[in-house]
N, C-alpha and C positions, 0 to 999 in steps of 0.2 A: 492327544486324540488317538494316536497309534497305540499307546499303552492301554487306552480304554478298550479298544476293539480286541486287542490281544488278550486282555483279561477275560472278556466275555467268551472268546473262542476257547480258552483253557477251561473255563467253568463248564461250558457245554460238553466238552470232551470228557472231563472228569466225571460228569454226572451221566455219562452214556446216553445223552440225548442227541443221538446221531441225526435224526430227522430234523430236529430244530437246528442242528449245526449246519446241515445242508442248506436249509432255508437262509440261515445267517450268512453262509459263504456266498450263496447266490446274491443275497442283498449287498454284500460287501463288493462283489464283482460289479454289480449294477451301479453302485456308487462310484467305483473307479471309472467305469465306462462313461457315466454322466459327467464326471470330472474331466475326462479326456475330451468329451464332446464340447463341454463349456470352454475348455482351453483352446480347442481348435476353432470354435466360433469366435472367440476373442481375437485369436491370431488372424483369422480370416477378415474380421472387421477392421483390425489394424492395417492389414495388407491392403484392403479395399480403400481405406481412408488415405493411405500413402499413395496408392495408384490414382485416386481422385485428385489429390493435390498435384501429382505429377502431370495429370491430364490438363488441369487448369493452367499450369505453368507452360506446358507445350502449346496449348491453344493460344495463350497470350503471345508467345514468341512467334507462332505461326501467323497470327494476325499481323504482327509487325512486319514480318518478312513479306507477306503477300502484299501489304500496303506499299512497301518499298519497291517490290517488283512491278506493281501497277504504275508507280511513278516513272520507273525506268521505261516501261512499255509506252507510256504516254509521251515521253521525251523522244523515243525512237519514231513514234508515229508522226509527231510534229516535224521532226527532221526529214522524214521521207516525204511528207507533204510539201515542204519547202523545196526539196530537190526536184520533185516531180513537176511542181508549178514552174520553177525556173527553167527546167528542160523544155517544158511545153511552150513556154514563152519564146524560146529560140525557134522552135518549129513554126510557131505562129508568125513570127517575124519573117522567117524564110518563105513561108507560103505567101505572105503579102509582098515581099520585096523581090522574090525569085533570085536573090543574089546574097550570098553570105557576106560579101564585102560591104553591103549596105546596112548590115546589122550592127548596131552600136554596142561597144564593149564586149565584142564576141569573145576575145581571149579571156577576159575576166569572168564572163558568164560560163564559159566552158570549164575554166579552172575551178569554178565554184561547184559544178556538178561532178567533179572528179572525186569528191569525197566518198569514202565508203564508211560504214558504221559497224560497230560491233555491239554486243549485248553483254551486260554484266548480270549475274544471277544472284538474287537474294534468296538462297535456298538452304541456308545453314541448318535450320530446324528440320526441314524435310529430310535432308541428307542424314542427320543424326538419328531421326526416328527410323529411317529405312535401314541404315547400316547396323543399328543396335537391335533391330527386331522389335522395337517398342511402338510401332505404328498402331498396334491394336490397343494401346493405352487409350487412344481416342475412341470412345464408345460408339459414336455416331458413324455408321457405315457410310452414310451420305457424305460426311465431311472427309472421311478417308478417301472415298472414291473421287470426290471433286479435287482434293489436294493432289492426288496422283495424276489425275487428268490435267490439271493446271500446269504442274511442273513438267509433265511429258510434252505439253505444248511449248513450253519455254525452251526445252531441249530441241524441239523441232524447228523453232524459229531461229535458234542459234545455228543449227545445221544449215538452214536455208541461207542465212546471212553469210556465213563463211563459205558456203558452196558458190553463191553468186559472186562473192569477192574473188575467190581463187580461180573459178572456172569461167567467169564472164567478164568481170571488171578488169582484172589484171591482164588476161591474155587477149581480150577483144576490144574493150572500150578504151582503156587508157592509151594503148598504142596509137589508136586513131586520133585521139585528142592531141597526143604529143606530136603527131605528124602534122597537125594543123597549126597549133599554137606554140608560142615560146612561153614556158612557165614563168610566172611572176609570183615570187614569194608573198608579196603584199595581198594577192588574191586569196591566199590561204590563211594568212595571219594579219588581218587588217589593223588589229589593235597594237601590234608590235611596232615599237619605235626602232629606228636605225637600220631597218631592212633596206637593201638596195632595190629600188622600184623603178628607176628610170634608165634601165640598161637597153631599152629598145632604141633602135636607130631607124632611120628612114629606109635603109637597105633591108633591114630585117622585116619591116612592115610590108615592103614591096614583095619580098620573097614569100611572105605568108599569103599575100593576096594572089600571087601567082600559083601557089600550091592549091589554094582553095578554089581555083577555077577549074581544076581537073575534075571532070565528071565522075570518075570512079571514086575519087576521094570524097566528093560531095555525097555520093550514095552511101559510102561507109560512115561518113559523119552523121548523116540523117538516121541511119540504122542504129548507130551507137547512142545517139540522143534518145531515140525511141526505146532502146534497151534500158537506159537509165530510168525512163518514166515507168516502164513495165515492172522493173525490179522494185522500185520504191513503192509503187502502188500495191504490189503483191505483199511486200513486207508490212506496209501500213495496214492492209486488210487483216493480215494475220495477227498483228499486235493489237488491233482493235477487238478482234474476237477473243484473244487471250485476256485482254483487259476486262471485257464483259464477264468472262468466266471467273476471273479473279474477284470481281465485285460480288458475284453470286456466292462465291466461297466465303468472303468476308461477312456477307449478310447471314449465311448459315451458321458461321461461328458465333456471331452476335446472339442469334436465337438460342444456340446451345448453351 
């Protein structure tokens, strides 16, 4: 093909047909330009096809991560509800009895609400998209926005949980509980066999009853139990909102 065009070009030059040669040259340039444009179009199509395949892969991975994160949030929400209900039952019993000593299994119940919870994050795909600058591979601006909002909320919940644990539970709630009760490992690990659970003596129970009669300690204990309720209710509310947003995101991914 190249030899064919070269032969025509020589023939036009040898015959002094300059005007025809110019038109020929322009035509040859036009063919080259068309060829380049076709090549660029093919390359763009291939690149677009590759990006579309990547997008589908990332959306599937994102859907799996968000589903897993929702399960984690639901588990935290259930835990917080149990803790709040248990703490509230102690307050209800105290309101009725007017005396902590008359509340059954107080040491066990207080030990049970000493738990604090963390949060694990199923955000591998989002981190990869963000760190590699490929978030824009997801064409839907709504999905991108909802994804960023969802994981920002997860970070916020983690900050809240850790902040409550380090700034409220450890310095304020736990010390009061420990001042009232003697810890029993069986209260924390009821399914574990071989744990020593009968170390309480009559003297220890009497000392606990004596401590719990102190008005100032009663006030601290009531406040601490109330803090447990407030913290767990707040975390539950936040996780439920994040769950709702995660479900909205999943629905949008399905549509896309």
